[in-house]
All heavy atoms as an XYZ file, in Angstrom:
732
protein
N     -10.409     18.004    -86.341
C     -10.173     18.759    -85.132
C     -11.401     18.652    -84.225
O     -12.526     18.804    -84.671
C      -9.914     20.225    -85.486
C      -9.239     20.980    -84.368
S      -8.753     22.634    -84.887
C      -7.331     22.270    -85.889
N     -11.163     18.382    -82.967
C     -12.241     18.155    -82.018
C     -12.931     19.459    -81.610
O     -12.296     20.480    -81.439
C     -11.652     17.476    -80.782
C     -12.659     17.207    -79.704
C     -12.019     16.570    -78.491
C     -13.053     16.574    -77.378
N     -12.744     15.802    -76.244
N     -14.258     19.388    -81.450
C     -15.007     20.520    -80.913
C     -14.937     20.429    -79.390
O     -15.135     19.354    -78.825
C     -16.457     20.467    -81.364
C     -17.289     21.642    -80.840
C     -18.764     21.381    -81.004
C     -19.297     22.084    -82.210
N     -20.769     21.962    -82.310
N     -14.646     21.548    -78.728
C     -14.531     21.579    -77.274
C     -15.872     22.018    -76.690
O     -16.379     23.088    -77.018
C     -13.419     22.557    -76.825
C     -13.286     22.543    -75.305
C     -12.084     22.209    -77.483
N     -16.440     21.173    -75.842
C     -17.703     21.507    -75.179
C     -17.398     22.208    -73.859
O     -16.877     21.591    -72.933
C     -18.536     20.249    -74.935
C     -18.994     19.642    -76.238
O     -19.525     20.324    -77.103
N     -18.766     18.352    -76.401
N     -17.716     23.509    -73.809
C     -17.382     24.346    -72.661
C     -18.652     24.631    -71.873
O     -19.675     25.010    -72.437
C     -16.768     25.686    -73.129
C     -15.525     25.432    -73.988
C     -16.448     26.575    -71.925
C     -15.031     26.660    -74.739
N     -18.577     24.466    -70.556
C     -19.691     24.799    -69.676
C     -19.237     25.913    -68.742
O     -18.213     25.788    -68.072
C     -20.111     23.569    -68.859
C     -21.274     23.765    -67.886
C     -22.559     24.141    -68.638
C     -21.495     22.502    -67.067
N     -19.974     27.029    -68.742
C     -19.652     28.161    -67.874
C     -20.715     28.233    -66.786
O     -21.912     28.252    -67.083
C     -19.603     29.487    -68.663
C     -19.294     30.656    -67.737
C     -18.570     29.409    -69.785
N     -20.268     28.276    -65.527
C     -21.209     28.285    -64.403
C     -20.957     29.469    -63.478
O     -19.815     29.841    -63.231
C     -21.076     26.988    -63.610
N     -22.054     30.025    -62.973
C     -21.963     31.047    -61.929
C     -23.091     30.780    -60.935
O     -23.843     29.824    -61.098
C     -22.038     32.461    -62.498
S     -23.660     32.988    -63.093
N     -23.212     31.616    -59.940
C     -24.210     31.397    -58.895
C     -25.608     31.155    -59.443
O     -26.269     30.187    -59.087
N     -26.053     32.028    -60.355
C     -27.415     31.926    -60.874
C     -27.479     31.345    -62.283
O     -28.540     30.980    -62.758
C     -28.055     33.315    -60.904
O     -27.377     34.137    -61.842
N     -26.339     31.291    -62.967
C     -26.334     30.832    -64.353
C     -26.653     31.945    -65.335
O     -26.844     31.704    -66.511
N     -26.709     33.196    -64.830
C     -27.077     34.311    -65.702
C     -26.016     35.412    -65.726
O     -25.364     35.621    -66.738
C     -28.436     34.929    -65.277
C     -28.811     36.058    -66.219
C     -29.526     33.875    -65.253
N     -25.828     36.098    -64.634
C     -25.079     37.358    -64.636
C     -23.600     37.226    -64.981
O     -23.194     37.502    -66.113
C     -25.250     38.065    -63.294
N     -22.770     36.812    -64.025
C     -21.335     36.798    -64.293
C     -20.946     35.765    -65.339
O     -19.975     35.950    -66.058
C     -20.501     36.575    -63.008
O     -20.929     35.371    -62.373
C     -20.635     37.745    -62.048
N     -21.720     34.690    -65.457
C     -21.366     33.692    -66.473
C     -21.518     34.266    -67.877
O     -20.795     33.891    -68.787
C     -22.198     32.411    -66.319
O     -23.565     32.663    -66.538
N     -22.447     35.188    -68.060
C     -22.635     35.805    -69.377
C     -21.439     36.671    -69.741
O     -20.917     36.592    -70.853
C     -23.933     36.643    -69.403
O     -25.030     35.767    -69.104
C     -24.153     37.283    -70.756
N     -20.986     37.479    -68.790
C     -19.806     38.324    -69.011
C     -18.593     37.448    -69.323
O     -17.876     37.664    -70.305
C     -19.507     39.186    -67.751
C     -18.191     39.933    -67.901
C     -20.652     40.155    -67.490
N     -18.370     36.437    -68.507
C     -17.226     35.548    -68.684
C     -17.351     34.739    -69.978
O     -16.358     34.558    -70.696
C     -17.101     34.614    -67.479
N     -18.553     34.277    -70.295
C     -18.762     33.473    -71.506
C     -18.424     34.278    -72.756
O     -17.865     33.739    -73.714
C     -20.202     32.967    -71.567
N     -18.755     35.572    -72.750
C     -18.422     36.419    -73.903
C     -16.914     36.491    -74.109
O     -16.433     36.457    -75.247
C     -19.008     37.827    -73.718
C     -20.529     37.844    -73.853
O     -21.099     36.866    -74.375
O     -21.147     38.845    -73.427
N     -16.154     36.566    -73.022
C     -14.689     36.577    -73.102
C     -14.162     35.245    -73.641
O     -13.248     35.206    -74.453
C     -14.071     36.859    -71.724
C     -14.300     38.258    -71.212
C     -13.476     39.299    -71.952
O     -12.422     38.960    -72.531
O     -13.895     40.468    -71.949
N     -14.747     34.152    -73.168
C     -14.332     32.813    -73.606
C     -14.613     32.645    -75.100
O     -13.766     32.156    -75.848
C     -15.043     31.711    -72.783
C     -14.734     30.328    -73.350
C     -14.626     31.794    -71.316
N     -15.790     33.080    -75.542
C     -16.147     32.989    -76.968
C     -15.146     33.772    -77.816
O     -14.690     33.287    -78.854
C     -17.554     33.547    -77.208
C     -18.668     32.660    -76.717
C     -20.015     33.352    -76.961
C     -21.127     32.668    -76.204
N     -22.380     33.449    -76.244
N     -14.825     34.976    -77.385
C     -13.878     35.813    -78.135
C     -12.514     35.140    -78.212
O     -11.879     35.109    -79.270
C     -13.763     37.192    -77.488
N     -12.060     34.587    -77.098
C     -10.763     33.902    -77.050
C     -10.749     32.716    -78.011
O      -9.795     32.523    -78.769
C     -10.477     33.428    -75.617
C      -9.131     32.753    -75.381
C      -7.996     33.773    -75.474
C      -9.098     32.070    -74.024
N     -11.827     31.945    -78.030
C     -11.920     30.784    -78.923
C     -11.893     31.218    -80.388
O     -11.184     30.627    -81.201
C     -13.188     29.995    -78.629
S     -13.149     29.076    -77.075
N     -12.667     32.245    -80.713
C     -12.739     32.704    -82.103
C     -11.403     33.264    -82.582
O     -10.991     33.004    -83.708
C     -13.853     33.746    -82.250
C     -15.231     33.114    -82.165
C     -16.349     34.135    -82.194
C     -17.690     33.433    -82.040
N     -18.775     34.359    -81.731
N     -10.712     34.005    -81.702
C      -9.412     34.588    -82.066
C      -8.357     33.512    -82.319
O      -7.385     33.744    -83.028
C      -8.892     35.497    -80.936
C      -9.624     36.816    -80.796
C      -9.368     37.486    -79.447
O      -8.367     37.132    -78.761
O     -10.168     38.362    -79.063
N      -8.535     32.350    -81.697
C      -7.505     31.310    -81.757
C      -7.956     30.038    -82.467
O      -7.356     28.978    -82.293
C      -7.030     30.994    -80.336
C      -6.315     32.177    -79.717
O      -5.148     32.417    -80.002
N      -7.019     32.941    -78.887
N      -9.007     30.136    -83.276
C      -9.504     29.008    -84.057
C      -9.795     27.761    -83.234
O      -9.475     26.644    -83.639
C      -8.529     28.662    -85.198
C      -8.444     29.785    -86.222
O      -9.482     30.403    -86.498
O      -7.338     30.040    -86.739
N     -10.397     27.961    -82.067
C     -10.845     26.831    -81.251
C     -12.291     26.559    -81.648
O     -13.132     27.445    -81.596
C     -10.796     27.171    -79.738
C      -9.392     27.601    -79.291
C     -11.335     26.011    -78.905
C      -8.412     26.508    -79.047
N     -12.582     25.342    -82.083
C     -13.953     24.966    -82.418
C     -14.646     24.584    -81.116
O     -14.162     23.706    -80.409
C     -13.967     23.809    -83.417
C     -13.283     24.172    -84.698
N     -13.919     24.886    -85.682
C     -12.015     23.967    -85.124
C     -13.061     25.098    -86.682
N     -11.906     24.552    -86.365
N     -15.747     25.268    -80.803
C     -16.340     25.070    -79.492
C     -17.857     25.159    -79.515
O     -18.455     25.703    -80.434
C     -15.802     26.135    -78.517
C     -16.335     27.523    -78.803
C     -17.385     28.042    -78.065
C     -15.796     28.304    -79.821
C     -17.894     29.303    -78.343
C     -16.289     29.563    -80.104
C     -17.352     30.063    -79.360
N     -18.463     24.612    -78.485
C     -19.857     24.894    -78.162
C     -19.838     25.321    -76.707
O     -19.023     24.820    -75.919
C     -20.743     23.667    -78.364
O     -20.430     22.686    -77.406
N     -20.677     26.278    -76.362
C     -20.649     26.822    -75.013
C     -22.058     26.857    -74.449
O     -22.995     27.273    -75.118
C     -20.058     28.240    -75.048
C     -19.779     28.893    -73.700
C     -18.542     29.755    -73.784
C     -20.960     29.710    -73.231
N     -22.188     26.382    -73.228
C     -23.471     26.489    -72.540
C     -23.215     27.017    -71.134
O     -22.084     26.969    -70.641
C     -24.210     25.152    -72.513
O     -23.358     24.126    -72.088
N     -24.270     27.526    -70.512
C     -24.152     28.110    -69.181
C     -25.107     27.411    -68.227
O     -26.137     26.887    -68.649
C     -24.495     29.607    -69.224
C     -23.547     30.419    -70.077
C     -23.869     31.894    -70.048
C     -25.174     32.180    -70.757
N     -25.491     33.579    -70.910
N     -24.749     27.432    -66.946
C     -25.631     26.869    -65.933
C     -25.318     27.520    -64.590
O     -24.357     28.272    -64.463
C     -25.481     25.344    -65.848
S     -23.944     24.782    -65.092
N     -26.125     27.193    -63.600
C     -25.855     27.654    -62.243
C     -24.923     26.655    -61.560
O     -24.768     25.520    -62.023
C     -27.159     27.781    -61.455
O     -27.696     26.491    -61.214
N     -24.344     27.067    -60.440
C     -23.429     26.182    -59.709
C     -24.159     24.913    -59.249
O     -23.588     23.841    -59.247
C     -22.837     26.916    -58.494
C     -21.979     28.123    -58.850
S     -20.535     27.730    -59.862
C     -19.439     27.022    -58.640
N     -25.421     25.047    -58.886
C     -26.208     23.906    -58.410
C     -26.376     22.856    -59.507
O     -26.422     21.663    -59.230
C     -27.600     24.393    -57.916
C     -28.473     23.228    -57.482
C     -27.427     25.379    -56.785
N     -26.443     23.311    -60.761
C     -26.657     22.389    -61.885
C     -25.375     21.695    -62.356
O     -25.437     20.794    -63.189
C     -27.243     23.156    -63.076
C     -28.619     23.743    -62.824
C     -29.057     24.682    -63.942
O     -28.288     25.616    -64.273
O     -30.146     24.468    -64.488
N     -24.221     22.129    -61.840
C     -22.944     21.609    -62.332
C     -22.831     20.085    -62.388
O     -22.425     19.556    -63.423
C     -21.777     22.165    -61.501
C     -21.098     23.392    -62.070
C     -19.925     23.795    -61.189
C     -20.637     23.184    -63.489
N     -23.145     19.373    -61.313
C     -22.951     17.909    -61.369
C     -23.668     17.234    -62.534
O     -23.121     16.318    -63.146
C     -23.499     17.434    -60.021
C     -23.310     18.619    -59.122
C     -23.567     19.822    -59.995
N     -24.873     17.675    -62.887
C     -25.588     17.048    -64.005
C     -25.177     17.649    -65.343
O     -24.989     16.924    -66.313
C     -27.117     17.170    -63.833
O     -27.446     18.530    -63.606
C     -27.611     16.335    -62.668
N     -25.025     18.967    -65.406
C     -24.698     19.627    -66.664
C     -23.288     19.297    -67.156
O     -23.031     19.287    -68.357
C     -24.839     21.151    -66.522
C     -26.252     21.630    -66.274
C     -27.139     21.454    -67.488
O     -26.715     21.656    -68.616
N     -28.377     21.064    -67.267
N     -22.372     19.023    -66.234
C     -20.971     18.813    -66.620
C     -20.736     17.485    -67.336
O     -19.671     17.271    -67.910
C     -20.067     18.889    -65.392
O     -20.332     17.807    -64.519
N     -21.724     16.598    -67.334
C     -21.545     15.283    -67.967
C     -21.298     15.395    -69.467
O     -20.676     14.520    -70.056
C     -22.759     14.399    -67.677
C     -22.865     14.026    -66.215
C     -24.196     13.364    -65.862
O     -25.072     13.207    -66.704
N     -24.339     12.987    -64.604
N     -21.759     16.471    -70.091
C     -21.562     16.656    -71.529
C     -20.427     17.620    -71.850
O     -20.218     17.968    -73.003
C     -22.859     17.180    -72.171
C     -24.020     16.244    -71.924
O     -23.858     15.032    -71.990
N     -25.172     16.785    -71.619
N     -19.705     18.070    -70.825
C     -18.675     19.089    -71.027
C     -17.271     18.488    -71.081
O     -17.009     17.441    -70.494
C     -18.739     20.121    -69.903
N     -16.377     19.180    -71.813
C     -14.958     18.814    -71.825
C     -14.204     19.614    -70.772
O     -13.141     19.209    -70.310
C     -14.342     19.104    -73.197
C     -14.933     18.219    -74.278
O     -15.000     16.993    -74.072
O     -15.342     18.758    -75.321
N     -14.743     20.796    -70.421
C     -14.137     21.648    -69.408
C     -15.232     22.501    -68.775
O     -16.188     22.885    -69.451
C     -13.009     22.540    -70.002
C     -12.279     23.319    -68.900
C     -13.553     23.469    -71.076
C     -10.982     23.984    -69.366
N     -15.099     22.738    -67.470
C     -16.048     23.576    -66.741
C     -15.317     24.822    -66.281
O     -14.246     24.738    -65.676
C     -16.638     22.820    -65.524
C     -17.452     23.762    -64.640
C     -17.490     21.648    -65.984
N     -15.897     25.988    -66.591
C     -15.333     27.271    -66.196
C     -16.309     27.933    -65.246
O     -17.495     28.036    -65.548
C     -15.106     28.146    -67.436
C     -14.310     27.484    -68.566
C     -14.262     28.385    -69.788
C     -12.898     27.137    -68.103
N     -15.827     28.371    -64.082
C     -16.728     28.944    -63.086
C     -16.315     30.364    -62.713
O     -15.142     30.728    -62.809
C     -16.747     28.107    -61.786
O     -15.488     28.246    -61.128
C     -17.038     26.651    -62.072
N     -17.301     31.146    -62.265
C     -17.010     32.471    -61.730
C     -17.169     32.457    -60.209
O     -17.083     33.483    -59.570
C     -17.934     33.548    -62.343
O     -19.286     33.207    -62.070
C     -17.720     33.658    -63.846
N     -17.427     31.287    -59.641
C     -17.521     31.100    -58.192
C     -16.469     30.087    -57.776
O     -15.933     29.375    -58.614
C     -18.891     30.529    -57.793
C     -20.014     31.502    -57.974
O     -20.133     32.136    -59.012
N     -20.863     31.609    -56.978
N     -16.242     29.971    -56.485
C     -15.379     28.898    -56.000
C     -16.172     27.605    -56.055
O     -17.296     27.540    -55.568
C     -14.934     29.168    -54.557
C     -13.919     30.278    -54.490
O     -13.118     30.452    -55.401
N     -13.948     31.051    -53.423
N     -15.578     26.596    -56.673
C     -16.240     25.292    -56.759
C     -15.364     24.263    -56.071
O     -14.200     24.100    -56.410
C     -16.477     24.896    -58.221
C     -17.136     23.552    -58.357
C     -18.463     23.378    -58.005
C     -16.426     22.465    -58.820
C     -19.081     22.136    -58.112
C     -17.026     21.209    -58.934
C     -18.354     21.058    -58.576
N     -15.919     23.599    -55.082
C     -15.141     22.643    -54.289
C     -15.491     21.186    -54.594
O     -14.902     20.290    -54.050
C     -15.379     22.904    -52.796
C     -14.961     24.284    -52.336
C     -13.460     24.387    -52.214
C     -13.042     25.707    -51.618
N     -12.152     26.485    -52.462
N     -16.450     20.969    -55.466
C     -16.885     19.600    -55.750
C     -15.920     18.838    -56.638
O     -14.876     19.345    -57.030
N     -16.279     17.626    -56.946
C     -15.489     16.764    -57.818
C     -16.260     16.504    -59.103
O     -17.391     16.031    -59.061
C     -15.241     15.411    -57.135
C     -13.802     15.266    -56.696
O     -12.966     16.062    -57.148
O     -13.524     14.347    -55.915
N     -15.639     16.812    -60.229
C     -16.252     16.523    -61.526
C     -15.279     15.669    -62.326
O     -14.096     15.606    -62.015
C     -16.555     17.824    -62.279
C     -17.533     18.791    -61.606
C     -17.639     20.075    -62.415
C     -18.904     18.162    -61.443
N     -15.777     15.028    -63.374
C     -14.935     14.166    -64.203
C     -14.188     14.923    -65.291
O     -13.544     14.312    -66.138
C     -15.793     13.073    -64.859
C     -16.360     12.102    -63.825
O     -15.736     11.942    -62.763
O     -17.423     11.517    -64.092
N     -14.299     16.246    -65.288
C     -13.637     17.080    -66.295
C     -12.857     18.189    -65.585
O     -13.123     18.483    -64.427
C     -14.661     17.703    -67.278
C     -15.353     16.626    -68.094
C     -15.674     18.562    -66.554
N     -11.891     18.807    -66.292
C     -11.143     19.910    -65.668
C     -12.074     21.067    -65.294
O     -13.017     21.377    -66.034
C     -10.168     20.354    -66.760
C     -10.155     19.259    -67.773
C     -11.450     18.518    -67.643
N     -11.806     21.675    -64.138
C     -12.572     22.828    -63.674
C     -11.594     23.987    -63.493
O     -10.521     23.813    -62.920
C     -13.275     22.543    -62.329
C     -14.038     23.779    -61.836
C     -14.213     21.352    -62.449
N     -11.969     25.151    -63.981
C     -11.082     26.311    -63.899
C     -11.894     27.548    -63.545
O     -12.987     27.753    -64.092
C     -10.405     26.496    -65.260
C      -9.330     27.520    -65.294
S      -8.558     27.453    -66.944
C      -7.903     29.098    -66.978
N     -11.374     28.370    -62.641
C     -12.039     29.629    -62.312
C     -11.691     30.679    -63.360
O     -10.525     30.843    -63.717
C     -11.589     30.129    -60.935
O     -12.063     31.453    -60.744
N     -12.717     31.382    -63.844
C     -12.482     32.452    -64.815
C     -13.018     33.782    -64.278
O     -13.424     34.653    -65.028
C     -13.089     32.114    -66.195
C     -14.572     31.785    -66.085
C     -12.317     30.975    -66.862
C     -15.285     31.723    -67.428
N     -12.988     33.937    -62.954
C     -13.468     35.163    -62.337
C     -12.682     36.379    -62.836
O     -13.212     37.488    -62.880
C     -13.380     35.048    -60.808
C     -14.098     36.146    -60.072
S     -15.871     36.170    -60.502
C     -16.346     37.739    -59.831
N     -11.449     36.164    -63.258
C     -10.631     37.262    -63.771
C     -11.250     37.962    -64.974
O     -11.000     39.146    -65.207
N     -12.079     37.252    -65.737
C     -12.761     37.888    -66.876
C     -13.825     38.870    -66.398
O     -14.222     39.756    -67.127
C     -13.407     36.840    -67.785
C     -12.415     36.052    -68.603
C     -12.686     34.751    -68.960
C     -11.221     36.614    -69.016
C     -11.784     34.012    -69.722
C     -10.315     35.884    -69.776
C     -10.591     34.581    -70.133
N     -14.298     38.678    -65.176
C     -15.313     39.567    -64.612
C     -14.647     40.735    -63.886
O     -15.054     41.879    -64.036
C     -16.247     38.791    -63.647
C     -17.291     39.714    -63.030
C     -16.921     37.631    -64.372
N     -13.586     40.429    -63.131
C     -12.920     41.461    -62.325
C     -11.836     42.208    -63.088
O     -11.475     43.321    -62.723
C     -12.260     40.834    -61.081
O     -11.231     39.929    -61.518
C     -13.275     40.102    -60.222
N     -11.290     41.573    -64.134
C     -10.176     42.168    -64.864
C      -8.827     41.909    -64.216
O      -7.790     42.320    -64.719
N      -8.819     41.194    -63.078
C      -7.576     40.906    -62.362
C      -6.864     39.723    -63.021
O      -7.451     38.667    -63.224
C      -7.867     40.597    -60.876
C      -8.493     41.825    -60.210
C      -6.594     40.178    -60.143
C      -9.032     41.577    -58.816
N      -5.578     39.931    -63.361
C      -4.752     38.882    -63.998
C      -5.396     38.315    -65.261
O      -5.249     37.140    -65.582
C      -4.462     37.736    -63.015
C      -3.523     38.156    -61.910
O      -2.652     38.992    -62.110
N      -3.710     37.592    -60.736
N      -6.091     39.167    -66.012
C      -6.831     38.704    -67.179
C      -5.918     38.137    -68.269
O      -6.236     37.123    -68.879
C      -7.675     39.859    -67.743
C      -8.765     39.385    -68.648
C      -9.759     40.491    -69.024
O      -9.728     41.575    -68.422
O     -10.539     40.241    -69.943
N      -4.781     38.769    -68.490
C      -3.864     38.284    -69.540
C      -3.359     36.882    -69.210
O      -3.320     36.002    -70.071
C      -2.699     39.251    -69.716
N      -2.996     36.664    -67.958
C      -2.506     35.345    -67.530
C      -3.630     34.315    -67.649
O      -3.410     33.183    -68.096
C      -2.003     35.428    -66.088
C      -1.421     34.120    -65.605
C      -0.889     34.230    -64.183
C      -0.304     32.901    -63.786
N      -0.509     32.555    -62.400
N      -4.834     34.712    -67.256
C      -5.988     33.815    -67.338
C      -6.246     33.401    -68.788
O      -6.459     32.232    -69.082
C      -7.227     34.497    -66.748
C      -8.552     33.754    -66.878
C      -8.501     32.377    -66.237
C      -9.682     34.578    -66.267
N      -6.206     34.365    -69.707
C      -6.424     34.053    -71.129
C      -5.398     33.050    -71.629
O      -5.736     32.108    -72.340
C      -6.343     35.333    -71.979
C      -7.612     36.140    -71.963
C      -7.511     37.321    -72.906
C      -8.810     38.104    -72.914
N      -8.762     39.303    -73.717
N      -4.136     33.261    -71.259
C      -3.053     32.367    -71.694
C      -3.276     30.947    -71.157
O      -3.200     29.971    -71.899
C      -1.713     32.929    -71.218
C      -0.506     32.105    -71.642
C       0.789     32.769    -71.149
C       2.012     32.009    -71.581
N       2.134     30.682    -70.959
N      -3.566     30.847    -69.863
C      -3.773     29.543    -69.231
C      -4.977     28.823    -69.831
O      -4.920     27.629    -70.133
C      -3.976     29.715    -67.706
O      -2.876     30.451    -67.178
C      -4.071     28.381    -66.995
N      -6.071     29.568    -70.010
C      -7.278     28.971    -70.573
C      -7.048     28.519    -72.015
O      -7.446     27.421    -72.396
C      -8.445     29.960    -70.502
C      -9.762     29.481    -71.115
C     -10.247     28.185    -70.483
C     -10.837     30.561    -71.004
N      -6.390     29.350    -72.799
C      -6.125     28.992    -74.192
C      -5.299     27.712    -74.281
O      -5.605     26.823    -75.081
C      -5.410     30.139    -74.920
C      -5.069     29.859    -76.384
C      -6.331     29.591    -77.199
C      -4.297     31.035    -76.973
N      -4.273     27.599    -73.451
C      -3.446     26.383    -73.448
C      -4.298     25.157    -73.131
O      -4.164     24.106    -73.763
C      -2.313     26.520    -72.427
C      -1.224     27.474    -72.877
C      -0.232     27.832    -71.768
O      -0.377     27.341    -70.622
O       0.691     28.619    -72.058
N      -5.186     25.276    -72.142
C      -6.038     24.157    -71.740
C      -7.010     23.786    -72.869
O      -7.202     22.615    -73.185
C      -6.793     24.539    -70.467
C      -7.614     23.420    -69.882
C      -6.833     22.165    -69.656
C      -6.470     21.866    -68.256
N      -5.854     20.519    -68.131
N      -7.610     24.799    -73.502
C      -8.553     24.541    -74.605
C      -7.864     23.883    -75.788
O      -8.396     22.965    -76.407
C      -9.233     25.857    -75.030
C     -10.175     26.484    -74.008
C     -10.608     27.849    -74.478
C     -11.380     25.593    -73.728
N      -6.655     24.347    -76.108
C      -5.900     23.744    -77.215
C      -5.530     22.300    -76.897
O      -5.582     21.430    -77.770
C      -4.646     24.581    -77.511
C      -4.991     25.909    -78.179
C      -3.802     26.853    -78.279
O      -2.896     26.830    -77.456
N      -3.836     27.696    -79.291
N      -5.183     22.055    -75.646
C      -4.833     20.698    -75.209
C      -6.038     19.765    -75.376
O      -5.915     18.645    -75.893
C      -4.423     20.781    -73.726
C      -3.964     19.501    -73.108
C      -3.687     19.708    -71.615
O      -2.906     20.626    -71.272
O      -4.266     18.974    -70.807
N      -7.223     20.233    -74.983
C      -8.439     19.430    -75.120
C      -8.768     19.214    -76.599
O      -9.087     18.102    -77.025
C      -9.625     20.105    -74.397
C      -9.402     20.104    -72.878
C     -10.941     19.400    -74.743
C     -10.346     20.998    -72.103
N      -8.675     20.278    -77.382
C      -9.029     20.192    -78.808
C      -8.107     19.227    -79.539
O      -8.523     18.522    -80.451
C      -8.943     21.576    -79.448
C      -9.323     21.580    -80.913
C      -9.409     22.976    -81.495
O     -10.472     23.518    -81.640
N      -8.278     23.561    -81.811
N      -6.853     19.182    -79.152
C      -5.868     18.362    -79.859
C      -5.734     16.957    -79.273
O      -4.945     16.157    -79.758
C      -4.502     19.050    -79.862
C      -4.561     20.356    -80.649
O      -5.275     20.462    -81.637
N      -3.819     21.349    -80.201
N      -6.504     16.660    -78.229
C      -6.390     15.349    -77.565
C      -6.944     14.237    -78.455
O      -7.808     14.447    -79.254
C      -7.133     15.370    -76.244
């Protein structure tokens, strides 16, 4: 089973990414997703994303990366959190099983 390399990015690489990363870790552990998770700032995304299978952001990201990018701001705001968890889990399982 493949390990999923997850990169979580926010404006500074500290505040909201930490809150969101904790939710992502919990989701992975609950669903037996083998993962490694790192965090960065939005500015670092182009270089940091080269080692990632998926990039999760708490900001709007308009750039182009070679991996899927998904907003996980719902983990910070609590808005549509259940739907976000479902969508993210499906994407992580798809990557893990690829």
